[in-house]
Phi, psi and omega in degrees: 000337185293334185267005180270122185277178185297324180296320179296320180292325179294331181269006189291345180294342178267002181261179189234123174255142182291343183203142168074116172301149178085010177240075186294139178223135182292158182308129175077001183245128175229138174286164179298319179297321179296322179294321178296320179293325176300312179298316180299315181299323182286319191268347187293324176291321176299323179297314179298315181302310186281331174298315181294316178297321181297313182297319178299316179293319183292327181257027182302320181294318179294314180297323180298322181286326185276327187245341182227057182285113181246351185090349178233122187298319181295317179296318178297318180294320178299319177296322181293312181287333174294320176296323174303317180286333181302322179302332182284343176297329180278347184298317177299323178294315176298323179298315181292311185289307185283329175297315178294324176299318179295326180277333182265316183260346179116155180297324183300313181297316182292315184291327176292324178291316184298320185287328176293318179294320179296319179296323178298314179297320178298317179297320181297320179289318182299328182254012185293137173286148180278172179299324179295332181270323190233003180064223184292342177295333182295305177296327178297321178297317179296318179298316179299317179299318180293326178294318178296316179297320180296319178299313182293322180295334180299332179259355188286304187295314180298313181293316182291322179294317176300317180299315180296313183297320184284341175263357183288142173295162180303131178080010182230022180298319181300315180295312182298312183292335181296340178293344172299311179288321179299322179290326175299312180295321179297320178293319177296323177297315178299320177296322177296317180298315177300312183297313181294318181295313180296322179294323180286321189275322186263153173285160177305324180293317178294320180298319181284328183287315184209340187298325182295338181284336188305310182295327177294318179291325175298321180300336179296334180295324184293324185303301181298322178297314180297320179298317180299314181296317184290328179290347179260007177278164173233159183289155177288156180296321182295323179291316180298319179295320179296320179293321178295320179296320179296320179293321181294333178270002179056040179285123181258353183291137178289157177303322180295315180295319179294318181296314182285333182276322187248348187229036179296317181297321179294321178295319178296318178297315179296322176301313181295320179298325185288337189303305182290327177304307186285322180295314179295320180299311185282332178278306186281331187253339180250312185275338187305319177302321177292319178299318181295323181285310187283319187265317182270349179062036177265154177299146182298319181297322178297315181296323181289320178293321177296318177298321178297323178297317177296319180295323179298319177298318181295320178301319183284318190274335179302312176297326178299312181288329174298316178294322178298323179293336175293336182266316187249356181102155182282317191299316180300320179291317182297314180293315183298315183281330173296320178295320179295320178297318179301316184287324191263349185299309182293312177302326181295313179290327176299316180296319180298317182283332179283323181230075186279079177227168183302322181295315180298315179301315181296316180298313181299316181293325177293316179298314181287337173297319177296315181296317180294320177297320180297330179272313188277347174297306180277344187300315182301316179294318180302318181288321180294326182287356176286340190233152171284163185304325187289346175231011187296313182296318180294308182298315181294318181296317181295310182300312184294312189284329174294321177293318179297318181296314185285318189250326187267312185301326180262010179301315176299320179295315180297318179298314179297317181293321179298317179294317181295322184284319186264337186073010183253115181293348178271352186305320180299338180300325181292332176292319177295318178300316178301315181298316180296319179296318180297317179291324176298316178300316180297318180295316180291324180287329183293328178058230186284355177299327176268085183236154180277103183225150177250000000 
C-alpha cells in the first residue's frame, strides 16, 4: 500500500476489495488482513456444513436408537447412515442450481444462500422430536433436514473454492484453495471435541436424552455470523472482468449449458479426482469413530480423541501441501498420494483389526491424515483451474458433488453393509483401494489438463 499514489487511491472506488465496503484496494493488491478475511468468508460456511455432518456421523449410534428403532442395532444403524447418505442425493441438484447462481449472479449471492439453508437444516435436527415423541414423523423430519442440508452443500464447495482461487495472489492459488480442505478438517475436529467431551462428561442416559443435541444447537451460532461476513464480501476482479467480457460478446448461454457443452472433459477429470478425496474423507474422518466402536470394540471417547488427533494433523498439513503445489505443481502430489493411499489402505485396516487398541488407532489415523492432506491440499486448486471464471463454480460444483453423491455420501453405509454382508472387518478397505485406483486413472488420463496455472 505504501507505493500507491494519491491518484490511485482516488480511483479506488472502481477497484475491488474482498471484504467490507469502504476499504479501497488498488487493482491486484490486497493487504494481509484482507486476504485473511477472504479466507474466513469462504470457509465459514464449509465449517458449518462439515461440523454438522461430523456430529451426525459421530452420534450415529445414538441417533439410530432415537429416530430409527427397529429392535436390531445393525438395522437401525444402517437406516441412520442411509439417511446420512440421503442428503447427498440433493447435492447434484444444489450443485446445478447454486453453482449456476454463483456464475450468473455472483459468488456472494450463492454463498450467502448456502449458509442460510445449512443453518436451517442444522436447526431442524437440533430441535427434532424423537420417534418416542412423534412416531414416523421423527425420521421423516430428519430426512427433510438432511435433504435441505444436501441441497445447500451442493453449492458450497464449488462456490467457496472459486471465491478463494479468484482472490488468491499470483502463484498462491494452491495455498488459498487448500483452506477449503483445512476448514473441513477443522470442522470435523470441532465435532470430535464436542463428541469426546460430551461422551466423557455425560452419562449414557444424559447423552441420549439431550446431550447429542448440544453440538447441533451450537452449530446454529455459525450460521448468522457466516451470513453476515459473506454479505459483506465483494466479487474478485477476475470474475467481474470475465462477466463483463461475456456481456460484451453478447453471450446468452447459461453457465450450465456452457459448462456441459464446452468443458465435459474437465468435468469428468474433476469427477475422477474427487473419488478418493471423498471416500477417504467420509470413511477415515467421519465413519471411523463408529467403526472403532462397533468393529474394534474400543470406547467411543477413545475413538473420538484419536480421530481428533488425525484431524489436527490434517488442518496443519493441508495448507502446507497446498503451498507446496504452488512450487512443484499439483499433479505430482495428487498422483503420489493417491498411489500411497491405494497401497496402504488394506494394511492399515489389517493392523487395526489385528491390534485393536487406542495406540494403533491413533497411529493409523495420523498416517492417513498425512496422506489425505497430501492429496486434498492441492486438489481444490487443481480442480478450480480446469475452468475459466465464468463457469468455474458450475463446473467445479457438478464434478465434485456428483462424485461425492455416488462414492462419498454413502461410504459409511457401504462400509457397514460390506461388514454385515461378508462378516469381514477388512472389507471396507477394498472400497478405499477402488477409490484410489479410480482417481489414479483419472489423474493419468487428464494429463496436462491438470496444470499449475495462474
